[in-house]
C-alpha positions in Angstrom: 111.6 -76.5 13.9 109.3 -74.4 11.7 106.5 -72.3 12.9 103.4 -73.5 11.2 100.3 -71.9 9.6 98.4 -73.1 12.7 100.9 -71.4 15.0 100.2 -68.1 13.1 96.4 -68.4 12.9 96.0 -70.2 16.3 93.3 -72.2 14.6 91.0 -69.2 15.0 87.3 -69.4 14.1 86.7 -67.5 10.8 83.1 -66.5 10.1 83.9 -66.3 6.4 87.1 -67.2 4.5 86.3 -64.4 2.0 87.0 -61.7 4.6 88.8 -61.1 7.9 85.7 -59.4 9.3 84.7 -60.8 12.7 87.9 -62.9 13.0 90.7 -62.4 15.5 93.5 -60.2 14.1 96.7 -62.0 13.1 100.3 -60.8 13.5 101.5 -58.9 10.4 97.9 -57.9 9.4 98.0 -55.0 11.9 100.9 -53.3 10.1 98.3 -51.6 7.8 94.6 -52.3 7.9 93.3 -53.3 4.5 89.6 -53.9 4.8 89.5 -55.7 1.4 91.8 -58.5 2.6 90.5 -62.0 2.6 91.3 -64.6 5.3 94.5 -66.6 4.9 92.5 -69.7 5.7 91.3 -69.4 2.1 94.8 -70.0 0.8 95.3 -73.0 3.1 92.0 -74.5 1.8 92.9 -73.9 -1.9 96.3 -75.5 -1.5 94.9 -78.5 0.5 92.2 -79.1 -2.1 94.5 -78.7 -5.2 94.7 -81.8 -7.4 98.3 -80.7 -8.1 101.1 -80.6 -5.6 101.5 -76.9 -5.1 105.1 -75.6 -5.1 104.5 -72.1 -6.5 101.4 -70.0 -5.9 100.6 -66.8 -7.9 98.7 -63.7 -6.7 98.6 -61.2 -9.6 96.8 -58.6 -7.4 98.9 -58.8 -4.2 97.1 -56.2 -2.0 98.2 -56.6 1.6 100.1 -59.8 0.9 97.7 -62.3 2.5 98.4 -64.9 -0.2 102.1 -64.6 -0.1 102.5 -64.6 3.7 100.1 -67.6 4.0 102.1 -69.5 1.4 105.4 -69.0 3.3 103.8 -70.6 6.4 102.5 -73.4 4.2 105.8 -74.1 2.6 104.8 -72.8 -0.9 106.9 -70.3 -2.8 104.8 -67.2 -3.4 104.8 -65.0 -6.5 103.1 -61.7 -6.2 102.4 -58.7 -8.4 101.1 -55.4 -7.2 100.8 -52.0 -9.0 100.5 -49.8 -5.9 104.0 -48.8 -4.7 103.1 -48.7 -1.0 101.3 -52.1 -1.0 104.2 -53.6 -2.9 106.5 -52.5 -0.1 104.0 -53.7 2.5 104.0 -57.2 1.0 107.8 -57.4 0.7 108.3 -56.1 4.2 106.2 -59.0 5.5 108.1 -61.6 3.5 111.7 -60.6 4.1 113.9 -62.4 6.6 115.4 -60.0 9.2 118.0 -60.0 11.9 115.7 -58.8 14.6 118.6 -57.7 16.9 119.7 -55.4 14.0 116.2 -54.2 13.6 115.9 -53.3 17.3 119.2 -51.4 17.1 118.0 -49.4 14.1 114.8 -48.6 15.9 116.9 -47.2 18.7 118.8 -45.2 16.2 115.5 -43.7 14.9 114.5 -42.8 18.5 117.8 -41.1 19.2 117.8 -39.1 15.9 114.2 -37.9 16.3 114.5 -37.0 20.0 113.5 -33.3 20.3 114.2 -32.8 16.6 111.9 -30.7 14.4 111.2 -32.2 11.0 111.5 -30.1 7.8 107.9 -30.1 6.6 108.6 -28.3 3.3 111.5 -30.6 2.4 109.6 -33.8 3.3 106.2 -32.9 1.9 106.7 -30.0 -0.5 105.7 -32.1 -3.5 102.3 -33.1 -2.0 99.0 -31.5 -3.0 98.4 -28.4 -0.8 95.3 -30.1 0.8 97.6 -32.4 2.7 99.4 -30.1 5.2 98.0 -27.2 7.3 96.9 -24.5 6.3 95.6 -26.6 3.4 93.0 -25.2 1.0 89.8 -23.4 2.1 90.6 -24.2 5.7 90.8 -28.0 5.1 93.9 -30.1 5.4 94.7 -33.8 6.2 97.7 -33.3 8.6 98.1 -30.7 11.2 101.4 -28.9 10.7 102.9 -30.1 14.0 101.9 -33.7 13.2 103.5 -33.3 9.7 106.7 -32.1 11.4 106.9 -35.3 13.5 106.3 -37.4 10.5 109.0 -35.6 8.6 111.5 -36.1 11.5 110.7 -39.8 11.5 111.0 -40.2 7.7 114.4 -38.4 7.8 115.7 -40.6 10.5 114.5 -43.8 8.7 116.1 -42.7 5.5 119.5 -42.4 7.2 119.5 -46.1 8.0 122.1 -48.1 6.0 119.9 -51.2 5.5 117.4 -50.9 2.7 115.1 -53.6 4.0 115.0 -51.9 7.4 114.2 -48.6 5.8 111.3 -50.3 3.9 109.9 -51.9 7.0 110.0 -48.8 9.1 108.5 -46.6 6.3 105.7 -49.2 5.9 105.0 -49.1 9.7 104.9 -45.3 9.6 102.5 -45.5 6.7 100.3 -47.8 8.8 99.7 -45.1 11.4 99.0 -42.2 9.1 95.2 -42.4 9.1 95.2 -42.5 12.9 97.1 -39.2 13.2 95.3 -37.5 10.3 92.0 -35.5 10.1 90.4 -38.1 7.9 89.0 -41.6 8.1 88.9 -44.4 5.5 85.8 -46.6 5.2 83.5 -48.2 2.6 82.7 -44.7 1.3 86.4 -43.8 0.7 88.3 -41.2 2.5 86.4 -38.5 4.4 87.1 -35.9 7.0 86.4 -36.9 10.5 83.3 -35.4 12.1 84.3 -32.4 14.2 88.0 -32.6 13.1 88.3 -28.8 13.1 87.8 -28.7 16.9 90.2 -31.6 17.6 93.8 -30.7 18.4 96.1 -33.5 17.4 99.0 -34.1 19.8 102.1 -34.6 17.7 103.5 -36.9 20.4 100.9 -39.4 19.3 102.9 -39.9 16.1 105.9 -41.1 18.0 103.8 -43.2 20.4 101.9 -45.0 17.7 105.0 -45.5 15.5 107.2 -46.9 18.2 104.5 -49.2 19.6 103.8 -50.5 16.1 107.5 -51.0 15.4 108.2 -52.9 18.6 105.1 -55.1 18.0 106.3 -55.7 14.4 109.8 -56.7 15.5 108.3 -59.1 18.0 106.2 -60.7 15.3 109.1 -60.9 12.9 111.2 -62.7 15.6 108.4 -65.0 16.7 107.5 -66.2 13.2 111.0 -66.0 11.5 111.3 -69.8 10.9 108.6 -70.2 8.3 108.5 -73.3 6.1 109.4 -71.2 3.0 111.5 -68.1 3.2 111.8 -67.4 -0.6 109.4 -65.2 -2.5 109.1 -63.1 -5.7 107.4 -59.6 -5.6 106.9 -57.9 -8.9 106.0 -54.2 -9.0 103.8 -53.1 -11.8 100.8 -54.0 -13.9 100.1 -57.7 -13.8 98.7 -57.6 -17.4 102.3 -57.0 -18.6 104.1 -58.9 -15.8 102.2 -62.2 -16.3 103.9 -62.8 -19.6 107.2 -62.9 -17.8 106.3 -65.1 -14.9 107.3 -68.8 -14.5 104.6 -71.4 -14.5 102.7 -72.0 -11.2 100.5 -74.8 -10.0 97.9 -72.5 -8.3 96.7 -68.9 -8.5 94.6 -67.5 -5.6 93.6 -63.8 -5.7 90.9 -61.2 -5.3 90.6 -59.4 -8.7 90.0 -55.7 -9.1 86.3 -55.0 -9.0 83.9 -52.0 -9.3 83.4 -50.2 -6.0 82.1 -47.1 -4.4 85.5 -45.3 -4.0 88.7 -44.6 -5.7 91.6 -46.7 -4.3 94.1 -44.0 -5.3 92.3 -41.6 -3.0 92.3 -44.2 -0.2 95.9 -45.2 -0.4 97.7 -42.0 -1.4 98.2 -41.1 2.3 
């Protein structure tokens, strides 16, 4: 028996279908907070009110994958395009079918391989701008060096896994905790340093705690919602202006288009 859209949303009350603000958080959405995401109830309403029978639904600006994931629960094949590499991986990580026992084993492998290990910061992050890792530039940096070492150790362990889909998922989940272990915050004004961050000492153990809690919760959601009505999907990485000419015909398109805003998305998502 399939898990339904209502099983996922629990028929929650949504103040506005144009945003998730004020609504109960849903499984998968907590992998990486994307404040611009709209409510999946918008997708359900669009499909229900369509004059055509919807078999394929297009989102040319995939974002966090709300359209695609909702479509799978609703039995509709999703076709998604996304130019941002991390968000493309986030979308696909949500849509893939996994063997959750194998995922749990690989999570155990990551734990064993990072136990008491010291990550190579230069090897992992040598290509980043100098503002990212302590000592930074002009006494400003995004990640304390000991925090960066734990991130490097986890990245190395993840990259040793044989299964590409597992590597993608765990890298996405690690990406989802980066703001929490950094010296910056992300809000409607873009990315800014936390107030008083210079006096705060980041415990590198928080990296492991947050990652493994997030990973266990994600594996639980993957297992619980594995039997969706549609398990197929297409994720295209790149500029939708070019990709749209190569896409098969769809009955419906639901998306939030790019729009002028007060901050640079590159700055927000390059963590």
